N, CA, C and O of each residue as an XYZ file, in Angstrom:
824
protein
N     114.584    148.299    120.123
C     113.957    149.397    119.026
C     113.002    148.368    118.093
O     111.842    148.690    117.836
N     113.452    147.391    117.718
C     112.702    146.313    116.834
C     111.619    145.849    117.627
O     110.575    145.745    116.984
N     111.540    145.512    118.934
C     110.510    145.118    119.823
C     109.410    146.227    120.067
O     108.197    146.027    120.131
N     110.062    147.426    120.191
C     109.040    148.394    120.313
C     108.370    148.759    119.161
O     107.296    149.340    119.315
N     108.802    148.529    117.945
C     108.154    148.637    116.447
C     107.050    147.581    116.397
O     105.887    147.822    116.076
N     107.460    146.572    116.693
C     106.451    145.307    116.712
C     105.200    145.586    117.481
O     104.071    145.441    117.012
N     105.500    146.040    118.820
C     104.435    146.509    119.560
C     103.404    147.591    118.990
O     102.183    147.514    119.128
N     103.970    148.431    118.443
C     103.138    149.515    117.876
C     102.133    148.934    116.653
O     100.935    149.206    116.575
N     102.808    148.156    115.804
C     101.975    147.596    114.531
C     101.196    146.322    115.121
O     100.228    145.927    114.471
N     101.519    145.695    116.219
C     100.787    144.514    116.372
C      99.540    144.546    116.565
O      98.916    143.656    115.988
N      98.774    145.482    117.365
C      97.419    145.898    117.572
C      96.623    146.187    116.216
O      95.696    145.473    115.837
N      97.111    147.375    115.487
C      96.482    147.376    114.385
C      96.489    146.152    113.385
O      95.548    145.943    112.619
N      97.334    145.559    113.431
C      97.354    144.343    112.428
C      96.207    143.388    112.887
O      95.476    142.845    112.059
N      96.080    143.212    114.137
C      95.027    142.355    114.685
C      93.709    142.824    114.294
O      92.783    142.085    113.959
N      93.672    144.256    114.362
C      92.464    144.734    114.104
C      91.882    144.578    112.523
O      90.721    144.311    112.211
N      93.038    144.825    111.603
C      92.940    144.549    110.143
C      92.478    143.313    109.979
O      91.445    143.258    109.312
N      93.019    142.022    110.475
C      92.723    140.698    110.286
C      91.328    140.604    110.778
O      90.530    139.971    110.086
N      90.868    141.232    112.052
C      89.514    140.913    112.584
C      88.610    141.420    111.693
O      87.596    140.732    111.574
N      88.677    142.642    110.878
C      87.752    143.195    110.062
C      87.693    142.230    108.757
O      86.663    142.314    108.088
N      88.566    141.440    108.387
C      88.696    140.679    107.257
C      88.077    139.237    107.864
O      87.870    138.360    107.026
N      87.846    139.015    108.917
C      87.206    137.799    109.405
C      88.349    136.786    109.378
O      87.904    135.639    109.421
N      89.585    136.843    109.323
C      90.804    136.063    109.465
C      91.246    136.143    110.738
O      91.441    137.270    111.195
N      91.499    134.958    111.579
C      91.961    134.737    112.953
C      93.335    134.708    112.563
O      93.645    134.121    111.527
N      94.248    135.308    113.315
C      95.782    135.156    113.397
C      96.144    133.829    113.253
O      96.892    133.440    112.356
N      95.442    132.821    114.446
C      95.814    131.300    114.598
C      95.566    130.661    113.292
O      96.372    129.810    112.914
N      94.482    130.986    112.504
C      94.207    130.334    111.250
C      95.466    130.495    110.280
O      96.048    129.618    109.641
N      95.747    132.008    110.360
C      96.924    132.251    109.421
C      98.357    131.742    109.768
O      99.323    131.670    109.009
N      98.281    131.426    111.010
C      99.716    130.667    111.412
C      99.609    129.192    111.111
O     100.587    128.489    110.860
N      98.207    128.714    111.156
C      98.149    127.246    111.213
C      98.174    127.041    109.599
O      98.522    125.930    109.200
N      97.871    127.916    108.760
C      97.997    127.627    107.276
C      99.556    127.775    106.613
O      99.828    127.456    105.456
N     100.360    128.236    107.434
C     101.707    128.487    107.242
C     102.629    127.987    108.244
O     103.273    128.808    108.898
N     102.786    126.642    108.464
C     103.723    126.202    109.597
C     105.026    126.317    109.163
O     105.326    126.170    107.978
N     105.962    126.614    110.182
C     107.588    126.514    110.124
C     108.073    125.227    109.902
O     109.050    125.062    109.170
N     107.559    124.379    110.398
C     107.831    123.005    110.409
C     106.860    121.915    110.493
O     105.895    122.096    111.237
N     106.956    120.821    109.858
C     105.990    119.678    110.110
C     106.703    118.347    110.607
O     107.891    118.087    110.416
N     105.899    117.647    111.192
C     106.359    116.225    111.624
C     105.256    115.277    111.647
O     104.055    115.483    111.817
N     105.968    114.082    111.420
C     105.056    112.687    111.415
C     105.068    111.995    112.538
O     106.070    111.581    113.122
N     103.887    111.856    112.865
C     103.623    111.013    114.407
C     102.941    109.883    114.009
O     102.011    109.892    113.202
N     103.500    108.659    114.702
C     102.962    107.408    114.465
C     101.703    107.207    115.221
O     101.889    107.253    116.437
N     100.560    107.012    114.884
C      99.304    106.839    115.848
C      98.949    105.440    116.089
O      98.542    105.035    117.178
N      99.129    104.632    114.940
C      98.962    103.101    115.049
C      99.896    102.419    114.150
O     100.444    102.958    113.189
N     100.050    101.152    114.533
C     100.911    100.343    113.849
C     102.355    100.000    114.410
O     102.976     99.010    114.022
N     102.793    100.803    115.255
C     104.085    100.505    115.653
C     104.313     99.221    116.714
O     103.758     99.065    117.801
N     105.172     98.465    116.149
C     105.264     96.879    117.037
C     104.344     95.964    116.826
O     104.226     94.976    117.550
N     103.553     96.223    115.743
C     102.661     95.258    115.606
C     103.157     93.901    115.037
O     104.028     93.863    114.169
N     102.618     92.867    115.515
C     103.306     91.429    114.735
C     102.060     90.715    113.972
O     100.968     90.567    114.520
N     102.286     90.378    112.918
C     101.323     89.778    111.769
C     102.073     88.410    111.370
O     103.263     88.223    111.624
N     101.251     87.479    110.718
C     101.599     86.368    110.245
C     101.983     86.482    108.667
O     101.463     87.382    108.008
N     102.799     85.665    108.124
C     103.068     85.860    106.754
C     101.975     85.435    105.879
O     101.250     84.479    106.150
N     101.842     86.284    104.635
C     100.594     86.258    103.763
C      99.419     86.636    104.169
O      98.398     86.204    103.633
N      99.400     87.504    105.182
C      98.290     87.918    105.836
C      98.298     89.483    105.888
O      99.318     90.145    105.698
N      97.002     90.040    106.177
C      96.853     91.400    106.285
C      97.114     91.817    107.856
O      96.628     91.280    108.851
N      98.116     93.047    107.783
C      98.577     93.265    109.331
C      97.514     93.499    110.239
O      96.408     93.907    109.886
N      97.882     93.214    111.548
C      96.809     93.231    112.395
C      96.136     94.601    112.690
O      95.001     94.726    113.150
N      96.998     95.633    112.359
C      96.636     97.157    112.450
C      97.167     97.929    111.586
O      98.394     98.016    111.539
N      96.329     98.674    110.694
C      96.658     99.376    109.661
C      97.549    100.385    110.106
O      97.264    100.860    111.206
N      98.715    100.908    109.448
C      99.644    101.913    109.969
C      98.753    103.423    109.742
O      98.155    103.763    108.721
N      98.863    104.071    110.841
C      98.263    105.290    110.937
C      99.243    106.250    111.296
O     100.035    105.925    112.181
N      99.351    107.515    110.712
C     100.390    108.549    111.077
C      99.449    109.871    110.951
O      98.660    110.089    110.032
N      99.701    110.691    112.057
C      99.265    112.139    111.798
C     100.402    113.226    111.569
O     101.457    113.309    112.198
N     100.011    113.954    110.648
C     101.178    115.258    110.331
C     100.962    116.460    111.196
O      99.793    116.844    111.201
N     101.725    117.088    111.864
C     101.482    117.963    112.794
C     102.235    119.207    112.412
O     103.147    119.071    111.597
N     101.975    120.404    112.894
C     102.942    121.565    112.530
C     103.900    121.646    113.763
O     104.041    120.736    114.580
N     104.516    122.811    113.790
C     105.354    122.915    114.890
C     104.933    123.348    116.261
O     105.726    123.557    117.179
N     103.393    123.492    116.353
C     102.513    123.689    117.726
C     101.796    122.306    117.810
O     100.960    122.184    118.705
N     101.984    121.456    117.142
C     101.486    120.062    117.251
C      99.907    120.113    116.811
O      99.049    119.364    117.278
N      99.723    120.930    116.022
C      98.298    121.079    115.505
C      98.170    120.237    114.292
O      99.154    120.145    113.558
N      97.181    119.671    114.022
C      97.028    118.771    112.578
C      97.031    119.536    111.371
O      96.350    120.552    111.237
N      97.970    118.955    110.272
C      98.140    119.757    109.013
C      97.193    118.945    108.084
O      97.201    117.725    107.921
N      96.351    119.894    107.491
C      95.385    119.509    106.475
C      95.738    119.359    105.084
O      96.195    120.379    104.569
N      95.645    118.403    104.394
C      96.047    118.671    102.991
C      97.721    118.175    102.832
O      98.335    118.350    101.779
N      98.233    117.644    103.843
C      99.535    117.228    103.660
C      99.519    115.895    102.790
O      98.531    115.176    102.939
N     100.526    115.476    101.880
C     100.546    114.349    101.087
C     101.412    113.546    101.879
O     102.445    113.994    102.378
N     100.960    112.178    102.032
C     101.573    111.178    102.786
C     102.118    110.071    101.882
O     101.267    109.584    101.137
N     103.289    109.595    101.791
C     103.490    108.375    100.909
C     104.022    107.348    101.962
O     104.957    107.663    102.698
N     103.382    106.030    102.037
C     103.789    105.094    102.827
C     104.559    104.187    101.799
O     104.014    103.852    100.747
N     105.766    103.816    102.103
C     106.714    103.001    101.142
C     107.324    101.620    101.842
O     107.859    101.666    102.950
N     107.213    100.610    101.219
C     107.678     99.199    101.728
C     108.839     98.860    101.412
O     109.135     99.449    100.373
N     109.758     98.135    101.808
C     111.180     97.695    101.123
C     110.863     96.886    100.031
O     109.781     96.299     99.988
N     111.795     96.783     99.035
C     111.484     96.060     97.825
C     112.292     94.698     97.863
O     112.389     94.013     96.844
N     112.739     94.406     98.796
C     113.086     93.046     98.964
C     113.152     92.539    100.406
O     113.065     93.444    101.236
N     113.285     91.323    100.887
C     113.210     91.040    102.295
C     111.837     90.922    102.587
O     110.878     90.563    101.903
N     111.973     91.363    103.941
C     110.383     91.392    104.793
C     109.663     92.499    104.023
O     110.157     93.625    104.074
N     108.649     92.315    103.381
C     108.012     93.489    102.817
C     106.525     92.900    102.519
O     106.007     92.005    103.187
N     105.976     93.493    101.502
C     104.316     93.330    101.214
C     103.840     94.177    100.143
O     104.608     94.621     99.289
N     102.470     94.440    100.159
C     101.942     95.349     99.167
C     100.675     95.714     99.595
O      99.960     94.962    100.257
N     100.281     97.122     99.159
C      99.057     97.514     99.606
C      97.915     97.231     98.755
O      98.174     96.746     97.654
N      96.638     97.452     99.071
C      95.569     97.383     98.160
C      95.536     97.375     96.845
O      94.910     96.592     96.130
N      96.548     98.681     96.374
C      96.698     98.839     95.006
C      97.664     98.007     94.430
O      98.066     98.316     93.308
N      98.139     96.955     95.009
C      99.108     95.982     94.580
C     100.671     96.390     94.262
O     101.457     95.806     93.516
N     100.886     97.614     95.087
C     102.097     98.194     94.864
C     102.733     98.357     96.448
O     102.047     98.237     97.463
N     104.236     98.664     96.428
C     104.811     98.791     97.471
C     104.702    100.179     98.026
O     105.162    100.504     99.120
N     104.070    100.972     97.212
C     103.724    102.563     97.576
C     102.579    102.789     97.703
O     101.829    102.201     96.925
N     101.955    103.747     98.748
C     100.691    104.231     98.733
C     100.627    105.685     99.100
O     101.317    106.031    100.058
N     100.020    106.442     98.583
C      99.811    107.844     98.673
C      98.547    108.216     99.176
O      97.545    107.789     98.604
N      98.437    109.009    100.243
C      97.176    109.380    101.164
C      97.349    110.767    101.320
O      98.502    111.169    101.478
N      96.321    111.665    101.303
C      96.202    113.140    101.906
C      95.508    113.043    103.058
O      94.563    112.261    103.167
N      95.880    113.772    103.956
C      95.619    113.915    105.432
C      94.228    114.804    105.408
O      94.035    115.756    104.652
N      93.336    114.320    106.352
C      92.086    115.070    106.246
C      92.048    116.158    107.411
O      93.103    116.622    107.843
N      90.908    116.522    107.872
C      90.842    117.780    108.790
C      91.683    117.239    110.163
O      92.150    118.085    110.925
N      91.824    116.056    110.395
C      92.389    115.574    111.536
C      93.758    115.355    111.385
O      94.354    114.901    112.361
N      94.395    115.591    110.334
C      95.784    115.304    109.807
C      96.122    114.103    109.845
O      97.336    113.902    109.865
N      95.261    112.980    109.867
C      95.606    111.680    109.869
C      95.857    111.138    108.534
O      95.345    111.788    107.623
N      96.548    110.065    108.195
C      96.473    109.403    106.833
C      96.729    107.862    107.335
O      97.572    107.587    108.189
N      96.047    107.075    106.813
C      96.053    105.566    107.141
C      96.244    104.756    105.939
O      95.434    104.860    105.017
N      97.185    104.002    105.866
C      97.582    102.930    104.885
C      96.642    101.620    104.939
O      96.986    100.761    105.751
N      95.706    101.422    104.305
C      94.797    100.392    104.507
C      95.415     99.162    103.577
O      96.277     99.332    102.714
N      94.768     97.811    103.941
C      94.913     96.832    103.216
C      96.210     96.263    102.857
O      96.394     95.590    101.843
N      97.271     96.611    103.886
C      98.570     96.039    103.760
C      98.773     94.683    104.044
O      98.615     94.265    105.191
N      99.155     93.840    102.981
C      99.394     92.268    103.132
C     100.861     92.093    103.229
O     101.499     92.889    102.540
N     101.603     91.172    103.977
C     102.652     90.948    104.020
C     103.133     89.805    102.966
O     102.334     89.053    102.407
N     104.392     89.774    102.788
C     104.948     88.638    101.778
C     105.200     87.176    102.644
O     104.719     86.939    103.752
N     105.918     86.429    101.997
C     106.355     85.231    102.745
C     107.692     85.213    103.360
O     108.240     84.124    103.532
N     108.236     86.233    103.687
C     109.796     86.347    104.312
C     109.306     86.908    105.589
O     108.796     88.027    105.649
N     109.464     86.118    106.626
C     109.455     86.397    108.406
C     110.492     87.631    108.528
O     111.347     87.867    107.675
N     110.324     88.288    109.554
C     111.254     89.393    109.908
C     110.568     90.799    110.284
O     109.371     91.032    110.454
N     111.589     91.603    110.360
C     111.042     93.104    110.743
C     110.706     93.745    109.594
O     111.531     93.897    108.693
N     109.457     94.184    109.514
C     108.901     94.979    108.271
C     108.945     96.521    108.765
O     108.395     96.972    109.770
N     109.649     97.150    107.917
C     110.048     98.782    108.224
C     108.928     99.549    107.076
O     109.063     99.405    105.860
N     108.075    100.185    107.560
C     107.193    100.995    106.549
C     107.623    102.427    106.729
O     107.482    103.083    107.762
N     108.252    102.900    105.418
C     108.760    104.299    105.524
C     107.739    105.309    105.269
O     106.929    105.120    104.361
N     107.694    106.498    106.073
C     106.635    107.447    105.731
C     107.289    108.838    105.435
O     108.119    109.410    106.142
N     106.818    109.222    104.392
C     107.346    110.794    104.038
C     105.892    111.669    103.775
O     104.863    111.277    103.224
N     106.126    112.672    104.231
C     104.863    113.776    104.325
C     105.591    115.107    103.831
O     106.679    115.512    104.241
N     104.895    115.623    103.008
C     105.182    117.187    102.241
C     104.034    117.849    102.339
O     102.923    117.320    102.318
N     104.292    119.166    102.460
C     103.174    120.087    102.761
C     104.035    121.384    102.407
O     105.078    121.685    102.988
N     103.424    122.136    101.329
C     103.915    123.550    100.960
C     105.424    123.708    100.920
O     105.875    124.803    101.256
N     106.124    122.897    100.609
C     107.565    122.791    100.456
C     108.142    122.351    101.740
O     109.359    122.484    101.865
N     107.551    121.915    102.587
C     108.274    121.167    104.089
C     107.897    119.738    103.760
O     106.911    119.306    103.164
N     108.929    119.114    104.299
C     108.998    117.740    104.500
C     109.484    117.061    105.735
O     110.395    117.499    106.437
N     108.726    115.816    105.984
C     109.037    115.188    107.249
C     109.121    113.577    106.975
O     108.422    113.138    106.061
N     109.897    112.723    107.683
C     109.894    111.587    107.686
C     109.665    110.799    108.891
O     109.695    111.298    110.015
N     109.408    109.410    108.626
C     109.068    108.618    109.922
C     109.228    107.133    109.374
O     109.269    106.828    108.183
N     109.306    106.323    110.385
C     109.466    104.804    110.080
C     108.617    104.185    111.217
O     108.736    104.451    112.413
N     107.614    103.191    110.577
C     106.748    102.401    111.331
C     107.550    100.947    111.308
O     107.747    100.333    110.260
N     107.959    100.512    112.535
C     108.468     99.012    112.797
C     107.445     98.158    112.995
O     106.704     98.362    113.957
N     107.221     97.083    112.152
C     106.311     96.061    112.538
C     107.084     94.602    112.272
O     108.134     94.606    111.629
N     106.612     93.549    112.709
C     107.307     92.042    112.532
C     106.247     91.148    111.874
O     105.034     91.219    112.068
N     106.945     90.228    111.001
C     106.320     89.328    110.219
C     106.622     87.883    110.778
O     107.774     87.454    110.724
N     105.607     87.134    111.311
C     106.073     85.818    111.768
C     105.365     84.678    110.976
O     104.452     84.864    110.171
N     105.922     83.435    111.319
C     105.253     82.357    110.870
C     104.021     81.785    111.893
O     104.065     81.762    113.123
N     103.102     81.409    111.171
C     101.789     80.892    111.963
C     102.188     79.891    112.623
O     102.978     79.198    111.982
N     101.877     79.397    114.031
C     101.936     78.509    114.649
C     101.600     77.017    113.897
O     100.537     76.860    113.296
N     102.522     76.045    113.986
C     102.255     74.818    113.390
C     102.589     74.852    111.796
O     102.483     73.820    111.134
N     102.970     75.995    111.249
C     103.558     75.978    109.926
C     104.937     76.441    109.698
O     105.526     77.018    110.612
N     105.517     76.236    108.536
C     106.774     76.351    108.228
C     107.178     77.641    107.444
O     106.332     78.044    106.646
N     108.254     78.297    107.539
C     108.552     79.153    106.419
C     109.095     78.644    105.303
O     109.933     77.742    105.330
N     108.663     79.176    104.262
C     109.220     78.678    102.787
C     110.430     78.747    102.926
O     111.060     79.559    103.603
N     110.865     77.786    102.208
C     112.433     77.373    101.813
C     112.918     78.379    100.734
O     112.320     78.596     99.680
N     114.152     79.002    101.153
C     114.706     80.072    100.268
C     114.935     79.297     98.866
O     115.206     78.099     98.788
N     114.803     80.060     97.921
C     114.867     79.479     96.462
C     116.527     79.219     96.230
O     117.334     80.006     96.726
N     116.915     78.187     95.527
C     118.458     78.058     95.396
C     118.719     78.491     93.976
O     118.097     77.913     93.086
N     119.541     79.412     93.681
C     119.877     79.798     92.341
C     121.359     79.621     92.099
O     122.241     80.228     92.707
N     121.554     78.636     91.051
C     122.786     78.483     90.523
C     123.565     79.644     89.774
O     123.029     80.218     88.827
N     124.858     79.990     90.218
C     125.304     81.170     89.387
C     125.807     80.864     87.993
O     126.352     79.800     87.699
N     125.606     81.789     87.213
C     125.918     81.535     85.796
C     127.390     80.988     85.645
O     127.649     80.221     84.718
N     128.304     81.356     86.503
C     129.709     80.863     86.196
C     129.779     79.617     86.548
O     130.372     78.881     85.759
N     129.322     79.123     87.560
C     129.350     77.632     87.972
C     128.558     76.824     86.812
O     128.965     75.680     86.611
N     127.690     77.193     86.183
C     126.935     76.500     85.340
C     127.818     76.476     83.983
O     127.837     75.520     83.208
N     128.554     77.691     83.814
C     129.547     77.682     82.624
C     130.592     76.536     82.818
O     130.867     75.767     81.897
N     131.147     76.460     84.021
C     132.131     75.739     84.022
C     131.600     74.172     84.231
O     132.383     73.263     83.954
N     130.341     73.882     84.693
C     129.761     72.720     84.594
C     129.932     72.099     83.117
O     130.478     71.015     82.911
N     129.411     72.902     82.154
C     129.485     72.602     80.728
C     130.825     72.419     80.141
O     131.065     71.641     79.217
N     131.816     73.296     80.818
C     133.102     73.054     80.227
C     133.693     71.912     80.790
O     134.501     71.365     80.040
N     133.522     71.357     81.959
C     134.050     70.285     82.417
C     133.413     68.994     81.656
O     134.095     68.025     81.321
N     132.185     69.096     81.457
C     131.466     67.958     80.748
C     132.187     67.835     79.400
O     132.467     66.691     79.040
N     132.556     68.962     78.531
C     133.030     68.862     77.268
C     134.613     68.448     77.380
O     135.180     67.950     76.407
N     135.130     68.624     78.320
C     136.437     67.959     78.539
C     136.535     66.577     78.604
O     137.308     65.857     77.972
N     135.528     66.199     79.574
C     135.437     64.720     79.986
C     135.074     64.078     78.680
O     135.807     63.172     78.283
N     134.010     64.440     77.943
C     133.751     64.040     76.727
C     134.872     63.835     75.660
O     135.050     62.772     75.065
N     135.559     64.892     75.495
C     136.665     64.852     74.639
C     137.748     63.773     75.104
O     138.343     63.033     74.322
N     137.899     63.789     76.329
C     139.073     62.731     76.895
C     138.364     61.280     76.652
O     139.064     60.327     76.309
N     137.081     61.149     76.822
C     136.517     59.817     76.545
C     136.662     59.416     75.163
O     137.000     58.264     74.890
N     136.399     60.407     74.143
C     136.610     60.084     72.791
C     138.115     59.731     72.591
O     138.266     58.763     71.846
N     139.047     60.176     72.981
C     140.456     60.096     72.811
C     140.686     58.819     73.405
O     141.352     58.105     72.656
N     140.360     58.251     74.529
C     140.463     57.069     74.977
C     140.024     55.906     74.178
O     140.648     54.868     73.955
N     138.626     56.317     73.710
C     138.035     55.268     72.654
C     138.772     55.018     71.588
O     138.879     53.851     71.211
N     139.477     56.160     70.837
C     140.337     55.999     69.908
C     141.630     54.983     70.135
O     141.944     54.098     69.339
N     142.195     55.228     71.155
C     143.320     54.619     71.493
C     142.970     52.923     71.753
O     143.700     52.027     71.330
N     141.812     52.716     72.466
C     141.700     51.192     72.678
C     141.045     50.831     71.189
O     140.717     49.645     71.154
N     140.822     51.412     70.183
C     140.259     51.086     68.990
C     141.358     50.552     68.107
O     141.168     49.689     67.250
N     142.567     51.140     68.377
C     143.857     50.852     67.765
C     144.458     49.465     68.282
O     145.535     48.984     67.928
N     143.672     48.991     69.067
C     143.959     47.392     69.591
C     144.784     47.577     71.029
O     144.945     46.703     71.882
N     145.218     48.827     71.061
C     146.260     48.875     72.409
C     147.513     48.069     72.434
O     148.170     47.939     73.467
N     147.845     47.526     71.291
C     148.980     46.443     71.016
C     150.379     47.250     70.831
O     150.941     47.059     69.753
N     150.886     47.958     71.571
C     151.986     48.786     71.549
C     153.172     48.034     72.367
O     152.858     47.404     73.377
N     154.271     48.078     72.031
C     155.292     47.184     72.613
C     155.767     47.996     73.957
O     156.359     47.524     74.927
N     155.384     49.219     73.766
C     155.984     50.163     75.010
C     154.915     49.892     76.154
O     153.943     49.181     75.902
N     155.041     50.299     77.061
C     153.969     50.396     78.296
C     152.921     51.486     78.030
O     153.205     52.680     78.118
N     151.845     51.089     77.740
C     150.697     52.029     77.533
C     150.825     53.261     78.462
O     150.930     53.059     79.672
N     150.825     54.525     77.975
C     150.690     55.527     79.022
C     149.361     55.943     79.089
O     148.562     55.780     78.166
N     149.088     56.501     80.208
C     147.673     57.229     80.870
C     147.364     58.304     80.025
O     148.329     58.991     79.690
N     146.136     58.657     79.547
C     145.663     59.605     78.920
C     144.945     60.490     80.217
O     144.071     60.051     80.965
N     145.529     61.780     80.264
C     145.090     62.382     81.331
C     144.571     63.796     81.061
O     145.093     64.471     80.174
N     143.594     64.248     81.772
C     142.776     65.572     81.661
C     143.518     66.536     82.844
O     143.581     66.212     84.030
N     143.986     67.603     82.353
C     144.881     68.453     83.262
C     143.557     69.177     84.009
O     143.757     69.481     85.185
N     142.547     69.412     83.591
C     141.376     70.226     84.062
C     140.769     69.337     85.419
O     140.295     68.237     85.136
N     140.759     69.649     86.525
C     140.070     68.943     87.555
C     140.948     67.821     87.884
O     142.174     67.926     87.838
N     140.311     66.703     88.229
C     140.900     65.374     88.752
C     140.359     64.245     88.063
O     140.254     63.124     88.560
N     140.018     64.569     86.901
C     139.330     63.371     86.094
C     140.461     62.917     85.259
O     140.969     63.729     84.486
N     140.907     61.722     85.327
C     142.013     61.004     84.748
C     141.573     59.641     83.769
O     140.739     58.860     84.227
N     142.096     59.427     82.579
C     141.609     58.271     82.038
C     142.935     57.567     81.726
O     144.003     58.159     81.570
N     142.768     56.331     81.655
C     144.284     55.410     81.645
C     143.992     54.034     81.149
O     142.790     53.848     80.960
N     144.774     53.013     80.887
C     144.563     51.829     80.532
C     144.217     50.985     81.800
O     144.786     51.328     82.837
N     143.528     50.137     81.843
C     143.028     49.355     83.024
C     144.304     48.720     83.483
O     145.067     48.146     82.706
N     144.542     48.859     84.944
C     145.855     48.041     85.636
C     145.462     46.560     85.866
O     146.271     45.776     86.363
């Protein structure tokens, strides 16, 4: 019954759209049911550290019939740590709107000094629809050069204990100095002045 009803009204609908100069294909293209992100360029590309990537990442936003989506907002995002970089705008995020061909290009990507796998996250939105994709690239060290050594950061706790230990040693030294200042002339055998913290021990010479 439903199919018969659609057949009855399908021809008049096409006639009305034709009189308005609107193609049914155009109407359908303007209101996709689903969109998807297709990687066009940049997948698997290898670049050197501190250089622009060999190929700019390019994606195409398509509808459910693989037609280009015009006016979709595409956001390219880089990791905030590890192997990453920045775009021409000096940020790890870049927003591009697709043209008539549905393409969006992230230009000017320059890598940082951390070699490894660079993952570029892509998010496309269009009229309440959303699609995601990932572009995988690789950052290596140029031949004949060395990767920067990782920075060493002392933890706050270790620094705190270092100062505590130095204070204890200084206090023990002051106690030992006071003992010897008294002449050390005791009839009993001099006992050692020990610090229980750590393995530092002060005592009279043997």
